[in-house]
N, C-alpha and C positions, 0 to 999 in steps of 0.2 A: 178570384184567379182559382183555378183547379188546386188541388195537392199535388198532382203532380207536377203542374207547372212551377209550383212553389219550391218544390223540392230539387227540380232541375236548376232553377235559379239561386239556390242556395249553394248549391254543387259548382256552380259558374265562379258566385261571387267568393266562396273559400279556394277553388283553385287561383283566382287571379290575383287574390290576398296572397297567397303564399307565395306565386311567382312574383307579387313584388317586393316581399320580405326578403328573397333570396338575391332578387338585383340591389336590394337595398344594401346587405350584407357583403356582396361582392363587387358591387358597382364599380365600373373603372372611369378613368378619365372622359373616355367617349360618352359615357350615360350622365357624365355629370352635368349641370345646370350650366355651368362656365367653364367651360373645357380649360380653356387657357388661365383662366385665373386659379384652378385646380392645380396644373401643370406647374404654375409658377410658386405657388406654394411650397407644393413636394421639394422642389429646388430650393428653396429658400430655408426651410426647416431642416433638409438634410445638411446644409452647411452647419446648421446649429448640432446637428449630432454629432458630427466630424469631429467639434470641438468639445462633445460632450458637455454641451451647454444647453440640459435638457428643459430646465426651464423657461429658456427663451425658446427653445424647439417647440414645446408641446401647443400654445394656443395655435399655431400653426399647421403642427402637425394635426390637431383633433379638425381643424377648419378642412381640411382636405381630406381627412379619414371619415369624417362624417359624408361628405358627396362621394368619394371613390376610395373606399379600402382597400380594391384590389390593385389600385394604381393603374398602369397599363394593361394588366391583364397578363403579363409576363412575368411579372417579379412578385415577390410577397414582401417585399422591402417594408412597407408598411406596416406591416403588421409585428414583424420583429422590432423595427423601431419603437412600436408603442408599446412594445414588451421593455424593452430598454427604458423609457422612459418612465414607466412605474415603476421597474424595479430601483432604481434611482431613487425616487419620492417613498417608497417605501423602508430604504434604508436609512433615509432623512427623517421618516417620521418616527413620533413618539406617541401619537394617539391611537390607542388600538383599535378604534372604530375605522380610523383614516387607514390604518394599516390593513385590517381586512378588505375594506374598500378598494383599496390597489392591489391586493393578492386577488379578488375575484375578478378585475380587470384584466390581470396578466392571464389568468386560466382562461376566460372570455375570448381574449385576444388568439390564443394558442388554437382555441377550438373553432373558431372564425377561420382562422388562416389554414385549418385542416380541409374545412367545408368548402373554401373558395380556392383552394390549390390542392387538390387528391393527390397531385403526385409527389406534393410534399408534406402529406397528411402524417407518415412516419416521422418524418424530422420534426414536424410542429409536436407530435406527441413524447417525442423522446426528448426534446428540449422543454416543455412542460413538467414531465416527471421529475427532470433536473431541477427545474428552479422552482419546482413544489418542494423540493426537499431542501437543497442548499439555499435558496432565498426567502421563501415565504414560512418554510417548515411546515406544509400542510398535512393534512391526517393521512397517515400512511395505505389507508386503502383508494386515497384518490392518486397517490404517487402509484401504486399499484397496478391500477386501471389505466392509467396514461402508459406506463411502461409496457402492460400488454399490449394495449393497443397499438404501440410504437413496432413493435416486434411482429406483431399480427400483420400489420400494413407492409413492414417495409421488405421481412424476409430478410434476404441474404444483404440487402442493402441499407439495413437498419444500422444507426450509429451506434458503437460500443459504448459512447457515452450515457446511453440511457441503464446500461448494465448494472451501475453504481447503486442509482437510487432505487432501480427494481430490487436488487439484492437485498437492499437495506429493508425495503418496504416488507418482502417475503420474510425476512427473519424478525422483524419486529411484529409482522400480524401473525405468523405462525403460532407462536405459543398461546397466541389470546385468543385462538381459533378461530380468526377474522379473515382466515384463508385456508380451505382445506387442504389435506394432505395432496388430493389429486391436483389443485389448483398449483401447492408450492413445486410440486413436481415435474408439471406441465409448465412453468416458468422456467425451473432450472434446464428442462429438456432442451426447450426453445431456444434459451442462450447457448448452450452447448452445439447444439445442430449448426446456428446461425454464426459463432464463432467458428467452429471447425472448416466451414463454408469460406469464411474470409481468412482463414489462414492458408486454406489451400488455393485459393483463387487471388487473393487480393493482396501483392506481393508488395505495394508500396507502403500497406499499414500492417504486414502481417504480423510484424514484431508487437504491434501494440495490441493486435488481436489477440496474441499468443498470452502476451501478460494479462488483458482483462479476463480472459479465458482461466488462468491461472488463479487470481483474483479473485473468480467469482467460486470456484472449486472450492478454494480455502475457506470463504466465508460460508460455501454450503454445509461445510464438516460439521458446523453445530448442531446442524437439524435433520443430518442425511440418515440416522438411523431411524427418525421419526418418519421420515418421508418414503422410503423404501424398504419393502419388509421381505422375509422371504421369498415369498413365491415371486416375487418381483426379480429379486436375484439368481433365482433358482432357472427361471423363464432364459434370464441374459447369458449366466456361466455355463450351465450344464449343455448345451450344445457341444460348446470346443471342448469341451471334457470328453464326451460321449464319442466323439469322432478322434480322439488319442488318448485313450484312457490308462497308457501305462508310463505316460510323459509325467516324470515326477515334478518338474516344476509346475507343470498345469496341475498336477491334483493337489500342490501345496497352496496354489496360492487359489484356486477353488474353495479346496475345503476352508480356508482362513476366512476368503471373502463373504461365504456361508455363514459359517459359524458366526462373524461377525454381525452379521445382518439378523441375528435372529432363529437361524436354522437350529436344530437340536438333531441328536443324535438318534431320536425316534424315529424320526425319517429315514427311508432306506436308502436312499441317495448320499446323505452325509454319513449315515453308517458305512455303508461301501466306501465311501473317500475316507472316511476315520482310519478304516484299517488299512487301507494301502499307504496312507500316509503315517503312520505310525512306522508300517514296515520298513519304507524306504529312510524315514526320516535319521532314525538314528546312525546307520550307515554311513550315508550322504553327509550329514552333520559332522560325524567325528572326521571321516576324511577331508572336509571341508576346511573344520577348524584348523588341522594341522598345517595345511598348506595353506590356509590364510595367515596362519599365526608367522610362518617363515617367512612370506612375503611382505607382512605388514609391520616391522617391529615396531614402528610408532604407536600402533595400537594396542600392541601387547605392554608398550611402555605406559601407556594410559591408566592400561587396567593394573599393572604394579604399582603404579604411584597411588591410586585408588583405595589399592589395600594395603598401602603405607611399607610399601618396600623400595624404598627411595633410591637406595643406591642400584639397585637392579634394574630401575625405573632409568636412571641415568643413563646405565650402560645400554638398555636397549634406546635410548633417544641417539646417544653415540652411533650405533649400529645403523639407526634410521640415516642419520647426516651422510654417512660413508655411502650409504646403498641408493640416495636421492639426488636426481639431476636437475630437478624442477626448483628454481631456486626460491620462490614463493614458499613452498613447502620446506624446502630446507631451511629457510629464515624461520619457518615457526618453530620446526624441531630445536633450533639452535634456542628459539626464546623459553620452551619447555623446560631444556635441559639448564639454560642458566637459572629460570624458576627455582626448579629442583637444589641446585648447587649454592644458591645464595639464600635460600629460604628455609632448606630443609637439611642441607649438609654444612652449612658453614663455612662453604670453599668460596670466599668473597672475590677473591683476584679473578679466579676461573670463571664466576659467574659474570662478571663483569666483561672479560674478555669474548664470552660467547655469547652475550647480550649485543655486543659490537659489532660479532659476527654477523647476528641475525639484520642489525642498522646497515649493514653493508648490503647485504644480499637483497633488502627490501626498502628502499630509499624512501624517505619520508614517512617513515611509522616511528610513531612517537613511543609506543609500549617499552620497545628496548632500554630508553634512556629512561621513562618511569621507573621501570625497574632498577636502574643503575640508582637512582634519586632514592628511593626507598631503602636500599641498601646502605648508602652513606647515611642515611637520618637514623637506621637502627643499630648502627654500628658507631655512631656518634661517641657516643660515651666513653668509647674504648679508642679514643683518639687524642689523649693527653687530657692536660688538666681540663678545669670547667672553659677557661678561653678558647683553647684549643680544640675542642667539643663542639663549641659553638661553629668554628670556622667551617666545620664538617656540614654543620646544617646550611651553610651558604653555598657548600659545593651539592648539597641535596637538591636545593632551591634551584640554583642555575641549572642541573639535571632536569628539573620538571619545565623549569621555562622553556629551556630549548625543547623539550619533546612537544609542547603547545605549540611553540612558535612553528613546527615542520607539521603537525598532525593536528587539524583541527578538531577531530573525534575525542582526543583526550583531554582535549583544554577544560573541561568542566572540572574532571577529577585531579587536573594540577591546579587549576585556581583555586582548590578548597586545600590541597595540601599546603600551597604555598601560603595562604591565608593561614592556616593553621602554624607554620613551620616559622613563619618570618619574625613570631613576637620573641623567640628564642636565637636571634642575632645576638652577637658579640655585645657586651656592655660600653657605653660611649668612654667611658670613665676607666674600666679597667684597658681599653685599646690604646687611651691617651696615655695611662702607667707605662704600658710597655712602647711608647713612641711610634704608635702607629695612628695612622688617619685613614678614614675613608676614601677610598680610592686607590689606597695601598695595594699592593699585590702581596699576598702572603701566602704561603705551601701549608696546606691540610697534612697533618701527620699521618700515622699509621699506614696501613693498606690502601687507603685511598689516593692519597699522593698527590691530589690535585692543586693547583694554584687558582686562587680565587681573588677577585677584588673586592676589599672589606668593606660592609654594609653594617652599621652599627644600629643599638636600640637607644 
């Protein structure tokens, strides 16, 4: 046989082998040796999958997958079912070698699914990236590669689920120099571009896309200074400034952004911006500060409080309450006022009244009652003799208990305080000497004036 004929035969055999392998990887029921048996096995194992009985499903799934991995050629079910099976095995396995084997099976199934169903390739790589991170904790470079493939193939049709593993991979790999600045930037820009398209065009999931975008942007703050340099931001921001060079807000935002991202005043563009910024800033800031203070007494109150001017801060919060029409904000101001009155000025009765105003305006809010409980505990020693002061502790505990009963967000803090103060309940013997028994109603003295059910130690 001549060399030409030998080479030709080799090419034919190679092509035939490639076609055969492709059919084997993407074979359908119609190509299976026994189509009816394959279809029946598919139906049987699917029943086990629905019951999450993966051990029973596995041998039947494998039998049909080996002869017809692509099922009927219209759906990728058998690939995703296989992933679920191996994920369950991975979760239950303790042998590291076996876990590694299952992890590889999961990766292979996603890759094969992408090959057999190109129209679902983005979905496959996106889910692969997700499972590589959250199921098998694979090397971050594999997660990065799968995530980028998902976005490149899916474009606007990509799933937002891929953003979280891809972002995590970038943030992990970039400091280790396993992805370059350009790769990190490309990943970010691609995610922003796709998110913006979906926020605009995907009405049913726009809110989810917006949250995903916001979360991604927030995450990238950790490395944004390293990804984007001065030249990049100049190219991005200077055209808008040049089109409206006397717009102070634009001058301010452009200047601050460029300085923040490494630009220096040695640059003629930055020097020009700095000069304009300084000129406008002093005048405008003074005017705005005066206007702002007049319209925002609560902000002024906060500043006064931080400077230790508690009476002045309380007066400003009262002004803010009088001006405010939004009940939630008004409740917040009442709460701040009550805290100052009770904790800084010793105006306990007024603090309680204002805390209750806050609670009335903001139903289901536990913090006002937490404050009242704190004030009861703080002043308990001034409420009569030793026994009577311990009654005040009961009143404090009651307020903390009520706070957590209406507001789970304060439960942890309330439980700690209740646990700490419960040991200070009245003494059982002392109560008996006074003719009192657990469950009796007793009035607390001093400013508290609450009626409590007696509990003892």
